[in-house]
C-alpha positions as CSV (number, residue, x, y, z in Angstrom):
1,X,2.8,-107.0,-164.8
2,X,6.0,-108.7,-163.5
3,X,7.0,-108.6,-159.9
4,X,10.2,-107.4,-158.9
5,X,11.2,-111.1,-158.1
6,X,10.1,-112.5,-161.3
7,X,11.8,-109.7,-163.3
8,X,15.1,-110.4,-161.8
9,X,15.0,-114.3,-162.6
10,X,14.0,-113.4,-165.8
11,X,17.0,-111.3,-166.5
12,X,19.5,-113.4,-165.0
13,X,18.2,-116.9,-166.8
14,X,20.7,-116.8,-169.5
15,X,23.4,-116.6,-166.9
16,X,21.8,-118.8,-164.4
17,X,23.8,-121.9,-165.4
18,X,27.0,-120.2,-165.9
19,X,26.9,-119.3,-162.2
20,X,25.9,-122.7,-161.2
21,X,28.8,-124.0,-162.9
22,X,31.2,-121.3,-161.1
23,X,30.0,-122.2,-157.9
24,X,30.1,-125.8,-158.8
25,X,31.3,-127.0,-155.3
26,X,28.2,-125.4,-153.4
27,X,25.7,-127.0,-156.0
28,X,27.4,-130.4,-156.0
29,X,26.7,-130.7,-152.5
30,X,23.3,-129.3,-152.7
31,X,22.7,-132.3,-155.3
32,X,24.1,-134.8,-152.9
33,X,22.1,-133.5,-150.1
34,X,18.8,-133.9,-151.8
35,X,19.8,-137.4,-153.4
36,X,20.1,-138.1,-149.5
37,X,17.0,-136.8,-148.4
38,X,14.7,-138.0,-151.4
39,X,14.2,-142.1,-152.1
40,X,14.0,-143.1,-155.5
41,X,10.7,-143.6,-157.2
42,X,8.7,-140.8,-155.4
43,X,6.3,-138.4,-156.8
44,X,8.3,-134.9,-156.5
45,X,7.6,-131.4,-157.1
46,X,10.2,-128.8,-157.2
47,X,9.1,-124.9,-156.4
48,X,11.5,-122.5,-157.7
49,X,13.0,-125.1,-160.1
50,X,15.3,-122.6,-162.4
51,X,16.7,-124.5,-165.4
52,X,15.7,-127.9,-163.8
53,X,19.0,-129.1,-163.1
54,X,18.1,-130.2,-159.5
55,X,15.0,-132.1,-159.9
56,X,16.4,-134.0,-163.2
57,X,18.8,-135.3,-161.2
58,X,16.5,-137.3,-158.7
59,X,15.3,-141.0,-159.7
60,X,11.6,-140.3,-159.4
61,X,8.5,-141.9,-160.4
62,X,7.1,-138.4,-161.5
63,X,8.6,-135.1,-161.5
64,X,7.2,-131.8,-161.6
65,X,8.9,-128.3,-161.4
66,X,7.3,-124.8,-161.3
67,X,9.1,-121.3,-161.3
68,X,7.7,-117.7,-161.6
69,X,10.2,-117.0,-164.3
70,X,8.9,-117.9,-167.8
71,X,12.3,-117.6,-169.3
72,X,13.8,-120.0,-166.6
73,X,11.0,-122.4,-167.5
74,X,11.7,-122.2,-171.1
75,X,15.3,-123.6,-170.4
76,X,14.4,-126.1,-168.5
77,X,11.9,-127.5,-170.7
78,X,14.8,-127.5,-173.5
79,X,17.2,-129.1,-171.4
80,X,14.9,-131.8,-169.5
81,X,12.0,-132.6,-171.8
82,X,11.2,-135.6,-169.8
83,X,10.1,-133.5,-166.5
84,X,7.0,-131.4,-166.6
85,X,7.6,-127.8,-166.1
86,X,5.1,-125.0,-165.7
87,X,5.8,-121.2,-165.1
88,X,3.3,-120.6,-162.4
89,X,3.1,-119.6,-158.5
90,X,2.3,-122.4,-155.9
91,X,-0.9,-120.5,-155.2
92,X,-2.0,-121.0,-158.5
93,X,-0.4,-124.5,-159.1
94,X,-3.1,-127.4,-159.4
95,X,-2.3,-131.0,-159.5
96,X,-4.1,-134.3,-159.2
97,X,-1.3,-136.7,-158.6
98,X,-0.2,-137.0,-154.9
99,X,3.0,-135.7,-153.8
100,X,5.8,-137.8,-151.7
101,X,8.1,-134.6,-151.8
102,X,8.0,-131.2,-152.3
103,X,11.1,-129.1,-152.0
104,X,12.5,-125.6,-152.4
105,X,15.9,-125.0,-152.9
106,X,17.3,-121.3,-152.3
107,X,13.8,-120.0,-152.5
108,X,12.4,-119.0,-149.3
109,X,14.6,-115.6,-149.2
110,X,12.9,-114.9,-152.6
111,X,9.0,-115.3,-151.5
112,X,7.3,-112.2,-151.7
113,X,4.5,-113.7,-149.4
114,X,5.6,-116.4,-147.5
115,X,2.3,-116.9,-145.5
116,X,0.6,-117.4,-148.8
117,X,3.2,-119.8,-150.1
118,X,3.0,-121.9,-146.7
119,X,-0.9,-121.9,-146.9
120,X,-0.5,-123.4,-150.7
121,X,1.7,-126.0,-149.5
122,X,-0.5,-127.0,-146.9
123,X,-3.6,-127.4,-149.4
124,X,-1.5,-129.6,-151.8
125,X,-0.1,-131.9,-149.1
126,X,-1.2,-135.2,-147.5
127,X,0.0,-136.2,-143.8
128,X,2.6,-138.4,-146.0
129,X,4.0,-135.5,-147.7
130,X,7.5,-134.2,-146.9
131,X,8.4,-130.7,-147.4
132,X,12.3,-129.7,-147.8
133,X,13.6,-126.2,-147.6
134,X,17.1,-125.4,-148.1
135,X,18.6,-122.1,-147.8
136,X,21.6,-120.3,-146.9
137,X,22.2,-119.5,-143.2
138,X,21.2,-116.0,-142.2
139,X,24.2,-115.7,-140.3
140,X,26.2,-115.8,-143.8
141,X,24.4,-112.9,-145.4
142,X,27.5,-110.4,-145.2
143,X,29.6,-112.9,-146.7
144,X,27.2,-113.8,-149.5
145,X,26.3,-110.1,-150.2
146,X,30.3,-109.4,-150.3
147,X,30.9,-112.3,-152.7
148,X,28.2,-111.0,-154.8
149,X,29.8,-107.6,-154.8
150,X,32.8,-109.1,-156.0
151,X,30.7,-111.1,-159.0
152,X,32.0,-114.5,-157.3
153,X,28.3,-115.5,-156.9
154,X,24.9,-115.4,-158.5
155,X,23.1,-111.8,-158.2
156,X,20.3,-112.5,-155.2
157,X,17.9,-109.8,-156.3
158,X,15.3,-108.7,-154.3
159,X,15.5,-110.8,-151.2
160,X,15.0,-111.4,-147.3
161,X,16.6,-114.4,-145.0
162,X,14.1,-114.9,-142.9
163,X,15.2,-115.9,-139.2
164,X,14.0,-119.7,-138.4
165,X,11.9,-118.6,-135.3
166,X,9.6,-116.3,-137.6
167,X,9.3,-118.8,-140.1
168,X,8.4,-121.3,-137.4
169,X,5.6,-119.3,-136.3
170,X,4.1,-118.9,-140.0
171,X,4.4,-122.8,-140.2
172,X,2.5,-123.4,-136.9
173,X,-0.5,-120.9,-138.1
174,X,-0.9,-123.9,-141.0
175,X,-0.4,-126.8,-139.0
176,X,3.0,-127.6,-140.5
177,X,5.7,-128.9,-138.2
178,X,9.6,-129.2,-138.3
179,X,10.5,-132.9,-138.3
180,X,14.4,-132.3,-139.0
181,X,16.7,-129.2,-139.0
182,X,20.3,-129.4,-140.0
183,X,23.2,-127.7,-141.3
184,X,26.0,-128.5,-144.0
185,X,29.0,-126.7,-145.7
186,X,31.0,-124.8,-143.0
187,X,33.4,-124.2,-146.1
188,X,31.5,-123.9,-149.3
189,X,34.4,-123.7,-151.6
190,X,36.8,-126.4,-152.9
191,X,40.1,-126.8,-151.7
192,X,41.7,-130.1,-152.3
193,X,41.5,-132.7,-149.3
194,X,40.6,-129.7,-146.9
195,X,37.1,-128.8,-148.0
196,X,35.7,-132.5,-147.7
197,X,37.5,-133.2,-144.5
198,X,36.2,-130.1,-142.6
199,X,32.5,-130.4,-144.4
200,X,32.4,-134.0,-143.7
201,X,32.8,-133.7,-139.9
202,X,31.7,-130.3,-138.5
203,X,27.8,-130.8,-138.5
204,X,28.5,-133.7,-135.8
205,X,29.8,-131.1,-133.4
206,X,26.8,-129.5,-131.3
207,X,28.6,-125.9,-130.8
208,X,29.8,-125.6,-134.4
209,X,27.1,-127.0,-136.7
210,X,24.9,-123.8,-136.6
211,X,27.6,-122.1,-138.5
212,X,27.0,-124.2,-141.5
213,X,26.1,-122.2,-144.8
214,X,23.6,-124.7,-146.0
215,X,20.6,-125.2,-143.8
216,X,17.8,-127.6,-144.3
217,X,14.5,-128.4,-142.9
218,X,12.3,-130.9,-143.3
219,X,8.6,-130.3,-142.7
220,X,5.2,-132.5,-142.5
221,X,1.6,-131.6,-141.8
222,X,0.2,-132.2,-138.3
């Protein structure tokens, strides 16, 4: 039987790429961020890969993508046959290849059991593996929900934007520590000249940076 989250993403799979194109400026910046954070020629796993566009742009040695939505994985396999995709949870995922990077983009808010996911991550990581979470800043939740009601963004479905202090407690339980935390995109829509200018400098200002819509953390095992 499908979970509510799996059911939601199976239902929106046919429109998933449409919403990404509609919000192209956000996704362009998300792709840019991952290309900055993940070097070339690494073994990389994406959890919650959707239709596979994000991991496909990285210049990896080996690339793997998993998602709980079989319909998302069907589309990903058709679009990116060079990548190994599997419709499975991280708890059930098995891999013999050592991983250099694992990343989850806009996934944490949809996890139905965050401690179980973190525990599974800790089991497949070495101390050299880097884990990257990117997600919407919880401060932006009212704005994001308004945009969803106006049909200007992808429907979220069941979700919960966990505060960082709560997530950090879970990470500590499984001996995973944060080595970097930062923000991007204080203005996630495109206006010529303005958007690039303000998004290019705001995160260097201590009192303003935490207002960025796109938040990310980089983790490793202790």
